Phi, psi and omega in degrees: 000148185290147178249003183227154179294145182287127166212182186302320185263353179251108184285166167267126186254134180229151169270118180265346173195160171227129182213136180054036178078004182256124172275128179252123197248158165220154179251138179246127175247103177282145179299155183290164185301326183293330173286319179305321185288350176287342185252126184245172179116223185296161184301317180261132180243129181261122186233157180297159176226150173240126179259122185250141177241131187282160173275191182129017179068016186070000187253343189210161175108178173204185186296350178246010177277139178047053188285132183274078182301322180302322181284313182299315182295321181289321178293315180303319182295338178261007179078021179259131182281132182255129182231132180241125191241142171279167171206158182293145190260153175267138338274173004277357175296166179228181176298336176290322174295317179299316179299314178300318184292315185289328172298316182291329179294316180294318178298321180292316181298319182279347186245271190283344187299318181301320179296319180292323177300316179306311184292316183293317180293325173297317179295325181280344180075023181259151186257021180304132182262000184288129168226166187271131170277109185291348178270000185222072179244131174246166178229151181214152178196152172242139177060238178295336174296333173291327172301317178298316179299320177296320178297322175298319182300327184273317195240343188292145175233119002288156181290134177301149178282335190200152180235133170243126187227122176249120178040059190263146174275156179110352179284334177199100178277347186269062183225160177298334177306323180267329197251340184262132172297142184250137180255351179213166186309133184227346187236106178055022180072015182281161187296156173284148183261149178265112182304330184297338180277356183233032187301330181299330185257009177260130179299140359278149183269131180275312186217029183285126181270143176299140179209151173239012185211108175225105190286157177284126181224136184235148172292153178289171181295342179282348178295154183297338166239094185309131177071014181291147179305129178263343176267117183298338177294341178288349184246343192286335177293325175294321180298317179297321175296318181297319181277351181071032183233019184305320182289336173300318185280328180287320181270339186084003181264101183254328187226104000285158184292120175297322181299318181295318180299313182288327179303316181289324184290323186284351181249023169258167181273354180281155174300148183294132179270108183295344177298338179296334179243020185303327181287341185235011187302332185293338180254017170256097185309323187297341179259014183229024180274123174229179184289348179261014170295138182293163174302138192225140177242116180253137179225134183206137174280142183287347183248022181290123181257355179266309172238119189287147180307328183299339180293313179290326177297319181294313179295320179302316180295319178297318180291322177297315181298330180277356178082019181272141173295122182212145176236136172236118174258113178262124187255107184302128174075002183274141179265180176299145175061034181301330184285356178251003180282154178305134181080009184297322178301314180291317185288331187245016187306313181299317180295315179302316181296320180296318182298316181290324176298322176297312178299316183299319181298321184273343181269337185245000000 
């Protein structure tokens, strides 16, 4: 339940599920009153909603981490409700937990949320007339949040009308980025990590507790590496890539290591045998593209070292073959998280506008 008065920048917070003693939350940002006044007629107005999933390599973050202010503000201006959702993190969670959570998030938004909004707004004494149209829900995500959005596109009920994906993982898991051990710096020139310093997060886990909220924390400028991440979860997705075992943690298959099996398979001249992932195929988006996948807008920098461009290219190709409306914007020289860099709003204004227009067209 919300603890703060509703305004444009203070969301209403709801628990959309509780599992293993963990409350999994989402934030609802209703458009401001001056937008509300543009709509006349009945007291309650039902409007589209976009559910956004944060990045963080599936291992860190929460619904307010790396927050896409540019997206929320543009949607609000068009009368679209913006929702940012948590999901359980890896480890000890797996992609299956993420799948369950994002399905439950969409079901909650399309179902119980309007009733809870009625009660909360009444308690707060605000007259906002915005409610969610359950037939007009879109999904968006950046990086690992894009993986969440892809799972929604495949499995959520109701099915989202549209998908927005920025430099997202899950378009092609069968790459050396996930499967090959790295011997030298591979991500933004950053240092190699010592696995011994992250033993708590290396399988098997002794006492790791389930969580859907791990905030970004940095060392002060006085630290020997100024501003270095102080929350170890901020580094472990990179560690898993470095060790070539990321898919072990995503699927939960450590013994025998799925990554070792797939590592050998993708470097043969034979066509890939999908039987190798038969037990986990449902959480590989690339093997679940069909003609009823929603219209999709993909954006990816050509110099991304965290999630390689080939992932969005692969998904783009699969969606085209399936007859799905899809756009792929390749941004020359851009790295991961380009939209959070200083000056991003000015540099990307046209692109941001185009992405929101795509969402708006399919939601209204």
